[in-house]
C-alpha positions as CSV (number, residue, x, y, z in Angstrom):
1,M,0.0,-0.1,0.3
2,R,2.7,2.7,0.7
3,K,4.5,1.8,-2.5
4,F,1.1,2.4,-4.2
5,R,0.6,5.8,-2.6
6,L,4.0,7.0,-3.4
7,L,3.5,6.0,-6.9
8,L,0.4,7.9,-6.8
9,A,1.9,11.0,-5.6
10,A,4.0,11.8,-9.0
11,P,1.4,13.5,-10.5
12,F,0.7,16.2,-7.6
13,A,4.4,16.6,-7.8
14,L,4.3,17.2,-11.5
15,A,1.3,20.0,-11.2
16,T,3.8,21.6,-8.4
17,L,6.7,21.6,-10.7
18,T,4.6,23.0,-13.6
19,G,3.5,26.0,-10.9
20,L,7.3,26.6,-10.6
21,A,8.2,26.7,-14.2
22,P,7.7,30.3,-16.0
23,P,5.6,30.5,-18.9
24,P,7.2,30.7,-22.1
25,P,8.5,34.2,-23.4
26,D,6.4,36.4,-25.9
27,G,6.6,34.9,-29.4
28,E,7.0,31.0,-27.9
29,S,2.8,31.1,-26.2
30,G,1.9,28.9,-29.4
31,P,2.0,25.1,-28.9
32,L,3.4,23.5,-25.9
33,R,5.9,21.3,-27.9
34,P,5.6,18.2,-26.1
35,A,8.3,15.7,-26.6
36,V,8.9,11.5,-26.0
37,G,12.2,9.7,-26.0
38,T,14.3,7.0,-24.5
39,E,17.3,6.5,-22.5
40,V,19.3,2.9,-21.6
41,F,21.4,2.9,-19.2
42,Y,23.9,0.0,-18.2
43,S,27.2,-0.2,-15.7
44,S,29.3,-3.0,-14.7
45,D,32.4,-3.4,-12.5
46,S,34.8,-6.2,-11.4
47,D,33.4,-7.1,-8.2
48,G,30.1,-8.5,-10.2
49,T,27.8,-5.7,-9.8
50,E,25.6,-5.0,-12.8
51,V,23.0,-2.2,-13.4
52,A,20.4,-2.1,-16.1
53,R,18.0,0.8,-16.4
54,A,15.6,1.5,-19.3
55,A,13.5,4.8,-19.2
56,L,10.4,6.2,-21.1
57,D,10.0,10.1,-21.2
58,F,6.9,12.1,-22.0
59,D,7.5,15.5,-21.7
60,L,4.5,17.9,-21.9
61,R,6.6,21.0,-22.6
62,D,10.1,21.3,-24.3
63,L,10.8,24.4,-25.6
64,D,14.7,24.1,-25.0
65,D,17.0,22.7,-22.6
66,T,16.6,25.4,-20.1
67,R,12.6,25.1,-20.1
68,S,10.7,21.6,-19.8
69,I,8.4,20.0,-17.8
70,G,7.5,16.0,-18.0
71,L,7.2,12.8,-16.8
72,R,10.0,9.6,-16.9
73,V,9.0,6.1,-16.3
74,E,12.0,3.8,-15.3
75,R,12.4,-0.3,-15.3
76,A,15.8,-0.9,-12.9
77,R,17.3,-3.9,-12.8
78,Y,20.0,-5.0,-10.6
79,N,22.5,-8.0,-10.1
80,P,24.5,-7.1,-7.1
81,A,27.6,-9.0,-6.4
82,D,26.6,-11.6,-9.2
83,R,23.7,-12.9,-6.9
84,G,20.8,-12.7,-9.7
85,W,18.7,-10.3,-11.1
86,E,16.1,-8.0,-9.7
87,S,13.9,-5.1,-10.9
88,R,12.5,-2.1,-9.5
89,D,10.0,0.6,-11.0
90,R,10.8,4.1,-10.6
91,V,8.8,7.2,-11.8
92,F,10.1,10.8,-11.8
93,V,8.7,14.3,-12.2
94,R,11.3,15.8,-14.5
95,G,11.8,19.6,-15.1
96,A,13.9,22.5,-16.1
97,A,12.8,26.5,-15.4
98,K,14.7,30.0,-15.4
99,L,14.4,31.5,-12.4
100,G,15.7,35.2,-12.8
101,D,19.2,35.0,-12.8
102,W,19.2,31.1,-12.2
103,Q,18.6,27.9,-13.9
104,L,16.6,24.7,-11.9
105,R,16.8,21.6,-13.3
106,G,16.2,18.4,-12.2
107,R,14.1,14.9,-11.4
108,V,12.2,13.8,-8.3
109,G,10.6,10.7,-7.8
110,T,10.3,7.3,-5.9
111,D,11.1,3.6,-6.4
112,G,8.0,3.0,-4.1
113,D,10.0,2.4,-1.4
114,S,11.4,6.3,-0.9
115,V,11.9,9.4,-2.8
116,I,14.6,9.5,-4.9
117,G,15.9,12.0,-7.9
118,A,18.6,14.8,-7.9
119,L,18.2,18.7,-8.4
120,S,20.5,21.3,-9.2
121,L,20.1,25.1,-9.1
122,N,22.9,27.5,-10.6
123,D,23.6,30.6,-12.3
124,D,25.8,31.8,-15.1
125,S,27.8,34.6,-13.3
126,R,31.7,34.7,-13.7
127,F,32.0,33.3,-10.6
128,R,29.4,30.4,-11.3
129,K,27.8,28.9,-8.4
130,E,25.8,25.2,-8.3
131,F,23.9,23.8,-5.4
132,F,22.8,20.3,-5.9
133,V,21.1,17.6,-3.9
134,E,21.0,13.8,-4.8
135,R,19.4,10.6,-3.5
136,D,19.0,7.1,-4.7
137,I,19.3,3.5,-3.4
138,V,22.7,1.9,-2.7
139,E,23.3,-0.8,-5.2
140,T,24.7,-3.5,-3.3
141,P,23.0,-6.8,-1.7
142,Q,22.7,-5.3,1.5
143,G,21.3,-1.8,0.0
144,L,18.8,-3.5,-2.0
145,D,17.8,-5.8,0.6
146,R,17.5,-3.3,3.8
147,G,16.7,-0.2,1.7
148,L,19.8,1.6,2.1
149,Y,19.8,5.2,0.4
150,S,22.4,7.5,0.3
151,T,21.5,11.5,0.1
152,F,24.3,13.7,-1.2
153,A,23.8,17.3,-1.0
154,G,26.6,20.3,-1.8
155,A,27.7,23.2,-3.5
156,A,30.3,24.3,-6.0
157,V,31.7,27.3,-7.3
158,D,33.8,28.5,-10.2
159,L,37.1,30.9,-9.6
160,P,38.0,32.0,-12.6
161,V,42.1,33.8,-12.5
162,D,41.6,34.7,-16.2
163,D,39.7,33.3,-19.8
164,R,42.3,30.5,-19.8
165,N,42.7,29.5,-16.0
166,V,40.0,28.3,-13.5
167,F,39.6,26.8,-10.4
168,V,36.5,24.7,-9.4
169,V,35.6,23.9,-5.6
170,L,33.2,21.6,-4.6
171,A,32.3,20.8,-0.7
172,G,29.7,18.3,0.1
173,V,28.1,15.8,2.8
174,Q,26.5,12.6,1.8
175,L,24.0,10.7,4.4
176,F,23.5,7.0,4.4
177,T,20.9,5.1,5.9
178,G,22.3,4.3,9.1
179,D,24.7,6.1,11.1
180,N,27.6,6.8,8.2
181,V,28.0,10.5,7.6
182,R,30.6,11.1,4.7
183,T,32.0,14.7,3.8
184,H,33.7,15.4,0.5
185,L,36.3,18.0,-0.6
186,R,36.8,18.5,-4.5
187,A,39.2,20.9,-6.5
188,S,39.9,21.1,-10.0
189,Y,42.6,23.6,-12.0
190,I,41.4,23.6,-15.4
191,H,43.9,25.3,-18.1
192,V,42.8,25.6,-21.6
193,V,45.4,24.8,-24.1
194,E,44.0,25.7,-27.0
195,P,40.5,27.3,-27.4
196,K,40.1,26.6,-30.9
197,L,40.3,22.9,-30.4
198,G,38.6,22.5,-27.0
199,L,41.6,21.5,-25.5
200,S,42.2,22.0,-21.9
201,A,44.8,20.3,-19.3
202,Q,42.9,19.6,-15.8
203,L,44.0,18.7,-12.4
204,R,41.2,17.1,-10.1
205,G,41.9,16.0,-6.5
206,R,38.9,14.5,-4.0
207,Y,39.1,13.7,-0.4
208,F,36.4,12.3,1.8
209,R,36.0,10.8,5.2
210,S,33.5,8.5,6.8
211,S,32.4,9.1,10.2
212,D,31.0,5.2,10.7
213,P,33.5,3.3,8.1
214,G,32.5,-0.3,7.3
215,E,29.0,0.1,8.5
216,Y,27.2,-2.1,5.7
217,D,28.6,-3.4,2.6
218,Y,29.1,-0.6,0.2
219,Y,32.7,0.8,-0.1
220,S,33.4,2.8,3.2
221,P,36.7,3.2,4.3
222,R,37.6,5.7,7.0
223,W,39.3,8.0,4.3
224,Y,40.0,8.0,0.5
225,A,41.8,10.5,-1.6
226,E,42.8,10.7,-5.3
227,M,44.8,13.1,-7.5
228,L,44.0,12.8,-11.3
229,P,45.8,15.1,-14.2
230,L,43.6,14.5,-17.2
231,A,43.3,16.3,-21.0
232,Q,40.2,16.9,-22.4
233,M,38.9,18.2,-25.7
234,R,35.4,19.4,-26.5
235,R,34.5,20.2,-30.1
236,F,31.6,21.1,-32.5
237,V,31.4,19.3,-35.6
238,G,28.3,20.2,-37.8
239,G,26.3,21.0,-34.5
240,W,27.2,17.7,-32.8
241,E,29.3,18.2,-29.5
242,L,31.9,15.8,-28.9
243,V,33.8,15.2,-25.9
244,G,36.7,12.8,-24.9
245,A,38.9,13.0,-21.8
246,G,41.4,10.5,-20.2
247,G,44.1,11.0,-17.5
248,I,46.1,8.8,-15.3
249,G,46.9,9.6,-11.6
250,V,47.3,7.9,-7.9
251,Q,44.3,7.0,-5.4
252,R,44.6,5.6,-1.9
253,D,42.3,5.0,1.1
254,S,42.8,4.4,4.9
255,A,43.4,0.7,4.1
256,T,45.8,0.7,1.2
257,D,49.0,2.2,-0.3
258,W,48.9,4.6,-3.0
259,H,48.4,3.3,-6.6
260,A,47.3,4.3,-10.0
261,S,43.9,5.7,-11.1
262,H,42.7,5.3,-14.7
263,Y,39.8,7.3,-16.3
264,L,38.7,7.6,-19.5
265,H,35.4,9.2,-20.7
266,A,33.8,10.4,-24.0
267,R,30.2,11.5,-25.0
268,F,28.3,13.0,-27.6
269,R,25.2,15.0,-28.1
270,S,23.1,15.9,-31.6
271,P,21.9,18.7,-32.7
272,R,18.1,18.7,-33.1
273,N,17.3,18.2,-36.8
274,S,13.5,18.0,-37.5
275,G,12.8,17.6,-33.7
276,W,14.9,14.7,-33.1
277,S,18.3,14.3,-31.0
278,M,20.4,12.0,-29.6
279,N,22.9,11.7,-26.8
280,G,25.3,9.1,-25.5
281,A,28.4,8.6,-23.1
282,L,30.9,6.0,-22.3
283,T,33.1,5.9,-19.0
284,Y,35.9,3.8,-17.7
285,T,37.6,3.9,-14.4
286,N,39.2,2.1,-11.7
287,T,38.0,4.5,-9.0
288,P,35.7,3.1,-6.7
289,S,31.9,3.8,-6.2
290,N,29.8,3.2,-3.2
291,T,29.7,-0.7,-4.6
292,G,33.2,-0.9,-5.5
293,S,36.3,-2.1,-3.5
294,L,39.8,-0.4,-3.8
295,G,42.4,-2.4,-5.1
296,S,44.4,-2.8,-8.2
297,G,42.3,-4.9,-10.4
298,Y,39.3,-3.1,-9.6
299,S,37.2,-1.3,-12.6
300,Y,34.4,0.2,-13.8
301,V,32.4,0.8,-16.8
302,Q,29.2,2.6,-17.6
303,A,27.3,3.4,-20.8
304,S,24.4,5.4,-21.6
305,L,22.3,6.4,-24.9
306,G,19.4,8.6,-25.1
307,V,17.3,9.4,-28.1
308,S,14.1,12.1,-28.3
309,R,11.7,13.8,-30.5
310,R,10.3,17.3,-30.2
311,F,6.8,17.6,-31.9
């Protein structure tokens, strides 16, 4: 009964977010421009955990990337630690709205047991600021069996030095079901090597500390640290956005010595031709997630592909 009530709550959340979204500007007050789409996601790690999600999106209004409102229905399948697949249905309200000088984006929903989703709020000033909150289930055997959730909230700010150099600083707190509270600090230095090529050199560092390490079966050392130099190229070719990044750094936690960290990432986004659009991404890393161990043999890969049609 509780799961049924949570799933029924989505239309009321949709009505609330629709009220937050401002009306379209003059000249765009005609059709609501609905859109439909689908997205598939898959991840796998060397500990034997797999996650597969398939979603259908129904956007009631899709004016552009900054103004939309709609619904996502999703089937998520989990195979934690190679013990066998299980499924959960999830539903989200999705939306984007301009709030003065700020941009709001997010999806808020439920898996039938708890509220899940992600929200972000940012401005576009020289010292860009972003506030965010994310909540989802922990994708481990105990996480699925006991209903363990992770809620991560924080803020980031851009600190530009000049047109080619910028620092980005992020601080956040992650609350897990139970007693564990994890504090996060992240910082990046970005140097634009060649603007015409979209080429940049970056140095990313991150550190977190857990208040109750090893509470359940997700990855939770007392502390973890990583330093990762990488190169990234972002180009626009015929309206297509193409991004590639890769780097090799070092990482360790409270129970291990320093060893190599690897990161590869590629993504694309198409222009909207006749209302159609596509996007996709592929990431490989040996940096542990909540479900991963830390060791020289750990690896994680994820891929996503989305297609949408605006009418």
